[in-house]
C-alpha angles and dihedrals in degrees: 000000000000092000092055091046091053092048092052090050090052092047091046091049091050091049092050089049092051090048091052091049091047091052096044097042097080089051093051100043114051118229116258090240091058091047091052091047091049092049091049092051090048091051092050092048090049091051091048092047091051092048093050091046091052091047092051090048092050092046091049092049091050100042103027094238139059121266117266091223142002092255089069090062090054098043093049093047101251092118131026091217140339110272108244097218093046096065098087090050092047091053090052088054091054097255117132120212095224129037117234 
């Protein structure tokens, strides 16, 4: 009787362990859809960063100095519009969105 009891304790412990793993696994491994969405956002941000960088370089070449804000790039035709996701990065680079 004791042998069977010990086996059932081991089996029960294994089942509980498997249940914990099954519940935690989706939290640990991201879903493929979220990975694809994350990669798409990263690609768009890279394109936006490249476009702003090229616009700043062209502005600097034409005017001899960097723009004071991102609005100058739009009003002078270097950018069609300010990329929405680029704004936090622009602020960290010292560029304001609007000129004062």
